[in-house]
N, C-alpha and C positions, 0 to 999 in steps of 0.2 A: 662341551655340550652347553647349550644356552637355555636357561629356564624361562618359561613363559608363565604369565599370571592370569591370562584371559584370552579369549578369541581375539579381541581387539589388540591386546599386547602382541600376540602372535602375528597378526596381519601387519602391524607396524614393523616388527622385527624382520619380516621377510621382504620388505620393500628393498628393491635393488638386488635381490638374490634370485637366481634362476633355478638351481637344483638344490634341494635340501630334504631333510628328513625330520619327522616328528615322532618322538616316542611318547605314547600316552601310557602311563603306568600308575600303580598304587603303591606309594611308599610303604615300606615294612611288610610287603607281601612277598613270599618266597619267590614266586614266578617273576614278578616285576623287578625285584632286587637282582635276580639272576640276569635278566635281560639288560638291565641298566648297567651292570658290571661288565658283561660280555660286549655290549655296544661300546662302552667307554674304552675297553682294550682294543676293540677293532678300529676306533677312530684314531687311537694312539699309534696303531700299526699301519694305518692306511698310507699309501704312497702319495696321495694328494689331499688337498684340504677337503674335509667333509663336514658339512653344516648339519648339526643334529640339534633340534630344539626338544625340550623336555617338559611335559605337562603332567602334574600329579592330580589324579582325579579327586583326591581328598581336598584339594585346594581350588582346582580349576574345574568348574562345573559346566561350561558352555562349549568346550572344544569337541568332546566326544560325540555329542548328538549332531554336531555340524557335519561330521564325516562318517556318520552311522556306525560308530565303533561301539560294539556291545560287549567286549571282553578286553581285559587287560593282562599282560602287556600287549600293545599293538604298535608296531612301527610303520608309519605312514610315509610313502614315497611321493615326492613332488618333483616334477619336471616342468621347467618354465612356469613356475608357480601354479601348475595345474596338478591336482591330485591324481596320482596314477595307479596306486596300489597299496596293499596293506599286507604285512607279515605278522602273524600272531604268535604269541607264546615266546618262550626263551629258547634261543638256539645258541649253539657254541660260537665262540668268537670268530672261528674260521669262516663260518656261514656269513657273518656280517662283514668280514674282510672282503669275501667274494662279492657280496651284494654291493658294497660301496665301491668296489673296482669294476662292477658291471661284468664280472666273468660268470655271474649266475644266469642261466637262461631264463628269460621271462618273455611271454608272448604278450602282444598288445591286447588291450581290454577295452571295450566300450563302457562308458560310465553307466549306461542303461542296463548292462548285464548285472545279474545278482552275483554276490560274492562267491568265489570259488572255494571248494574245500582244499585243504592242504594236501599236497602230493609230493612224496619223496620217492625216487627210484634208486634202488641199489643195483649197480651194474659193474661190469669190466669193459674195457675197450675192445676186447676181441670176442665178445659175446654178440652173436648175430641177433638173437631174440631181444637182447637188451636194446640194441640199436633200432630194431623194428618197433619196440614199445615206445622209445623216446620219439621216433618219427611220428608215430601215431598220435602221441600227446601233442607234438608241435603242430601237426596238421589240423588238430581240433582246438588249437589255441589255448591249450591247458598249460598253466604255469607250473613248473615242478623244480624240485631240488634234486640234482643228479649227484649221487655219491659213488665214486669209484672205489669198490671195496679192495681192489688189488693194491691201492695206494694208502688206504686208511684202515689200519688193523683194528682200531677201536670201533670204527663204524661196522667193520665185518663182524666183530664179536657181538656188538649190539644187535645186528641183524639176525645172527644165529640164535641169540638169546630170545629175541622177540618171536621168531617164527619156528625155531627148531630145525631149520633147514639151512644148508650151506649154498645151494645153487642160486644162480641169478638168471634172469632178472627177478627181483622181488619189488613190490611197490607197496607203499603205505598210503592209503586214501582215507582221509578223515579218521585216522586211527585204525583202520582195517588193513590187515596184511594180505596181499595177493601175491601168490607164488606163480612165477611164469607169466606168460602174456595171455591172461584170461580176458579176452576182449569183451565178452558178455558181462562179466562181472565188473570190469572197469567202466564200461558204458552205463551200467546200472548205478554204480556208486557216484559217478560224475554227472549223471543225467543226460548222457549223449544218446542219440538215436541213429 
């Protein structure tokens, strides 16, 4: 991971690089330290080279306004030097490994669109309602994290602890849990019509 000291320093360091990431964090903050550690672990685990730049908002004041970052930690994705998306908060290292290897589903997004709320879908491969929910999100260009609870026992336990329910699909949109495929509630939370 490569530390940057200013927006100018960042732009100089990305010269001749196509795809890279920028972690904007606040040192000695629990969430930021968590993200920093898990991203470092994921970079070490990645099968190919991953370029991650790091900016501490305590020292670097001009980067986060440039990309409209209002909370830290935030991981910014760049493709062909163009800002493509943002992942907020601390996620486990497996999430970042998936992210860096492009096995996480993301829909394209226009720069003019406002920031999307975070969406996580808990599902199983054999659940028809789960597949219907994921198809609906993709059709509406909603980025989401798909967690297969049949393969991830810890995630399944966390899902049950959060909702008190074992059935899938379950989705978490901006911190609110939705059990089943409740289209009206999903539309309301995501601002879809």
